N, C-alpha and C positions, 0 to 999 in steps of 0.2 A: 499686244496684250495677251495673246495665247501663251507665249512664251513666259511672259511674266507670271501670270497664273501658274503654269506648269512648274516654274521654279519655286514658287511658294509652297506649291503642293509638295514637291520633292523635299523641302527643308522643313516641312511642318512638324516632324518628329524632333529635329533639332531645335527650332524654334521653341516649342513646348517644352523640352527638357531644360534649355538654357534659361529661358524666362521663368520657370518654377524654380530653379536654383538661385538664380540672381534675386528674384522676388523674396523667397524665403530668407536669404542672407540680408537684404535690406531691412525686412522687418525685425530680424534679430538683432542687428546692429542698431536699429532706431530705439528699441525697447531697453537697450543697454545705455543710451545716451543719459538718463536721469541718474544712474548710478555714478557716472563720471562727473555730473555736476555737483552731486552732493559730497564728492570727495574734497571740493574747495580748494583750499590752500595744500592739501595733501598731494594735489596733482602735480607739482614740482618735484616731490620726493619720489612719487611713482615714475616720473619721467627719468629722473635721474639714474634709477635703477638699470636702465637699458645701456647697453655698450655704445661706445661713441660712434662705430662704425653704422649703428642702426640709425643714428640722427642723421647720417649722410643721405640715406634713402628716404627718411621721413622728416623733412627740413620742418614741417610745421608741428612736430610733436608737442612742443611747448604749447601750443594753442590748443591741445586736445580738449581742454574744457570749454572751448567756444564751439558753437554749430559749424562755423567753417572749418575750424582746425579738426574736429571730430570726423566730418564727412571727408576731408583730405586724407587723413591718416588712415581710418578704418575702411574706407570704401575706394575712393578714387585713386589712391596711390599705386594700387596694383590691380584695379578692375580692368585695365586696358590690356595686361598681360593674360588675364582669365578668358574674357570674351575674345581676346586676340586669337585664342586657340580655335574659335568658330570662324572668325573672319578669314583668317589665313587659309584654314584647310577648306572651306568653302569657296574661297576666290581661287586657289590653285585647282580644284577640280571642277570648277564651273563650265569649262569648255573642254579640258584636256582629259578630264574624267571619263565623259562619254566617248571621247575619240578612242581612249585605251580600251574601252569595253566594245568598241565596234558599233556604237549607237549613232555617233555623230554624223557619219556619211548618210546613214538611213533618212535622219532627220533633214539634212540638207538636200535629199532628192525630192522633199516635198516643195511647192512652190512659196518659199520663204527666204528672203535674202539674208546674207551673212551679216549684215548691218543691223537687221531687225532681230535676228536671233541673239546677237550680241548684246544690243541694248536691252532687250526684253529680260535676259537673264542677269545683267548686271544691274538693273532695277529691281529684280526681284531678291537678289542679294541685299541691296541696300535696304529694301522694305523689311527684310527679315532681320536686320541688325536693328532697325528702328523699332520694330515691335518688342525685341527683347529689352532695348533700354527703356521702351515706353512702360514695362512693367517693373523695372528697376526704379523709374522715377516714381510710379505710384506706391511702390513699397515705402517710400520715405514721405509722400506726400499725405497718403491716409492717416497714418498715425501721428503725423507732426504736432498736431494740436495737443494731443494726449500725452505725448512725451515730453512737451515743453520745448520743442524745436522751434526756435521763433524766427522761421523764415517762410515766405509766402511760396505757393507752387510754382511761381515764376524764377524766384530766386533758386529754388531746388533744380529748376529745369536747366538752368545756365551751365552747371558743369558737365552735364551730359551732351551738350552741343560740341565742345572740343574732343570728348570721348568718343562721339560718333565720327568726327573728322579724322581721328587718328586711326580708328577701326577700318574707316574706307580707305585710307592710305595704304595700309598693310595689305588690305584685301586686293586692291588694285595692283600693288606691287607683286603679290603672289600670282595674280592672273596674268600679269606681263611676264614673269619669270616662266610661268607654265608654257608660254608661246615660244620660249627659248630653249629652256632646258628639256632633257630627253623624257622626264616623266613628271607627271603632277605631284607626286609624293616628294620628289627631289625640289619642286619649286616651293612646296609647303614647308619642308624642312629648312631650307635656306632663308625663307622669309621669316619663319618662327625664330631662327638663329639671329637674325637681325634685329627682330623684336626685342627678344631677351638681352643680347648684347647691348642694345642702346639703352636699354634699363640699367644695366650693370654700369655702363660708362657714364650714364648721367649721375648716378650715386657715386662713383669713384671721383668725378670731377670736382664733387663737394669736399673731398678729401685732399685731392692734389690740384693745385691751380694749374699745374702744366697741361691738364685734358681741356681745360676751359676753352682754348681756340678751337679744339676738335669739335667738341660736343655742341657747339653752336650751329654745326652743319648737319645736326641729325633732328628727326622730327619730333622726338619726345622733349626736347628743350623747349619746344612751344606748345607743349600741352600744359594747360593749367591746373588741370585737376579740380580739387575742390576750392582753389582759390577764386575761379570764376563766379563764385556766389557773391563776392564784393564788386564784380564788374567784369564783363567780358572783354577780351582783348580781340577786337574785330579784326585786326590785321594778322595776328597770329592764326585766327580760325580761318580767314581767307586764304592765307598761305597754304595751310595743310590741305584744304579743299582743292585749291589750284594744283597742288603736286599730285594729288589723287587723280584729277581730271587729266594731267598730262600722262600719267602712268596708264590710264584707262584708254586715252587716245592712242598711244604707243602699241597697246595690246591689241586694239581695234585695228590698226594698220597691219599689225602682223598676221592678225587672223584673216583678213581679207586676201593676203597673198600666200596663205598657208596651204600646203599640200595635204589634205586630210588623209590619215593613214586609216586602214581597215580596223585595226586592233592591235593590241599589245604596246609594250614600252619602247622607245628607240634608246639607243646607246649612245655614247658620246662620240661625235663626228671628228676623230683626233687622227692625224696623217699616221699611216702605218697600221692602223688597228681597223680589223674588218668590222663592217657594220653587222649589226644583230639585233634582233627584237625579241623581246621576252613576251611570251604569251600570256 
């Protein structure tokens, strides 16, 4: 619990900043919804103005006049990329960041087990993501009745569950890679590239059918987005959470066997190359 509270305190600036940004964006988009509804039959002409390539990344763009389509296109289609920055950076630096600063060995000198340290910090990161998403959910729930968004608070909550699962998956992957790669920044950069690459691959698969067999093995293929309003796919959600748990378990096992360095970044341990540390 001490590490859990400590992690939340350390992330409080990021929690407040991201929550305010996501909340304001949600409020802005919710108050634009009546304008989209008033367009009526003109919505089809409006959508036809967009290039075909854009339709591949926003498959429900023709449903933009409905609550589900509007939520999916203007919010959930790319929110995982935006908040993914927080999840990936925080996950990569959750343990390796303190190690590079020379703090982690001092923390472990106290009577705290590595498992307790690991679990406390991981739960703190998960709680931080939940708090940010809770503000995003409230930014749609509070003005829903005023803007004519005919969705209950529970229906508005459903799309946030797959979003949380995706964020936890990439956060734990970043944590796992930070136990393998020489530096936390490299783990964050690589995981961020995986997230963006998966997003682009998913969009391109809607253009080229040849990518369909490949994209089925990527996490974002099982991300429902705004479609979850009409029904949550429990199997997809459980699968994303299961992969997150596996990545976290692998990172935990590597952390238990890890030789904690005093500070600095490691270099790649390639044959023939001298080992060096960057202070």
